[in-house]
N, C-alpha and C positions, 0 to 999 in steps of 0.2 A: 343542374346538379353540381355539387361541390367536388373539387379535386380531392383525391384520396389522401394526399399529403396533408392537406388542411384538416381533414377529419381526424387523422391520426394524432396530430398535434393538439387538437381540441380535446380528444379523449385523454391524452396524457395530462393535460391541465386539470381535467375533471377528476382524474384518478388521484392526483395529489390533494393535499389539504386545501380546502377552499379559502383558508385565511392565511394571512402572511405575518401576523403579530400575535401578541398575548392578549387574552381577554382581561377585562377588569377584575373578574373573579380570581384569576390566577395571580394577578399582581397583588391583590389584597391578601391572598393566602400566603404568598412569599413574604410580604411585609409582616404579617402576623408571626410567622415562624422566626424571622429575623429579630423582631422585637422581643419575643419570648426568650430566645437564646441570649440576647443582650442583657435582659433582666437577670437571667440565671448567672451569667458571668459577673455582673455587678454584685450580686449577692455573694458569690464565691470570693471576690476581691475584698469585700467588707468583712467577711468571716475570717479571711486570712489576716487582715490588718488587726482585728480584735485578738486573734490568737497570738500574733507576734507581740502585741502590747502586753498581754497576760504573761507570756513566756518571759519577757524582759523583766517585768515586775517580780515574777516568781524567782528568777535568777538573782536579782538584787536582794530579795528577802533571804535567800539561802546564804548569800555572801555576808550580809549584815549579821545574820544569826551566828554563823561560824566565827566571824570576827569578834562579836561580843562574848561568845562562849570562850574564845581564846583569852580575852581580857579577864574573864572570871577564873579560868584555870591558872593563869600566870599570876594572879593576885593584884592586877591593876585595878580591877573593880572588885569590891568585897562581895563575898558570897553571902547574900542576905536577900530576903524577899523584897522585891520591888514591883510596884504596880504602875503600868503605863507611863514609863519614863521616855521622854522624847529624845531622839538622837540630836547631837549638837549641830550636825551639818544639814539636816533636813527635818523640819518639824512634822512632816506628814508621816514619817516613820516613827514608830514607838516600840518599846520593848518592855517585857515584864519577866520577872524571875520568881519561881516558886521553889522553895527548898523543903524537902521532907526527909525523914529518916530512911535509910536504905535497908536492905535485908540483913546486913551484918552490922555489928557495932562499929562506930567511927567511920561509917560510910554514909554519904548523903546522896539523895537523888536530886539533881538540879535540873529543872525544866525551864528552858528559855524560849519565849515566844516573841517573834518579831512580826509586827503588823503594819500595813499601809492602808490609810484611809484616803480613798480617791474621791473625786467629785461625783462619780457615778458608781454603780455596782461593778462595772468593768474594772475600775481602778482599785478595788479592794482585794487584798491578798495577805496571806500570813504564812509563816513557817515556824515549826516547833522542833527543837532539839532537846533530847534528854540524855543526861550523862551522870554516871556514878562518880563521885569525887570523894576523896578522903577529907575528913573534917580538918579544916586548916588549923584549928586549935591544937591538934596533935603535933604539928610541926613547931608551933610556938612553945608548947610545953616541953617538947623533946629537945629543942635546940641547946639549952644550957647544959643538959646532961651529956650530949654528944661532944661538945667542944671540950669538956674536961676529960673525956675518956680517951681522946687521941692526943698524942704529943704534937707540938707545933711543927709546922713544915719548915724545912731548911730552905732558905732562899739561895739561889744560885743563878748564874748566867748560862744556863744550859739551853740549847735549842733542841727542838724535837728531833729525835732520832740519834742524838749523841749519848753515849754511855756516861753515867756519872763517874767522876774520878773519886777515889777514896780520899778522905779528908787529910791524911798525912802524906800523901804521895804527890809529888809535883809532876805536871805533864812533861813529856819529853821536849827538850829544847830543839830549836831548828838547826843548831850548829852541830849536834851529834850526828854522826854518819852511821848508816846502817850497813855500809859495805864492810866485808871482812878483810878486804885488801888494805884499807887504811890509807 
């Protein structure tokens, strides 16, 4: 007969799990879960990179559109219809202007569209701005009449914030004293 201590130890061993490691099935299941999550993360990274590139192109389109519209408003570029004109610094960017009559006389609707043609569909982007502008011919026609209506300006060496001295009065000299004692 076996000693009782030996029987108790043997029962404890049997009560525990009979195996000491992982089975092949558990390893394959863990590997499948890991690879699936890795593929999902790679997809998220690629999607984020595409969104960042699109966002950068869209921002550049907005800035180019605002800049070109500023040139139109200031008169650097004439306000006339232009179709697919390339930018001087980058030929992948182009702009076009359409001009139409506005809702009131002497008011024009100017529509400016800036486009970028990329090598793939991800690189294509565009932005459009619309603005009502006064007809520039108004200022050209009005300029001769306005200059004759106003007298010429007097030139003087005045700095900002100093009051103008009347023409027949001399400014006080530095030698005059303002003390009443003398």
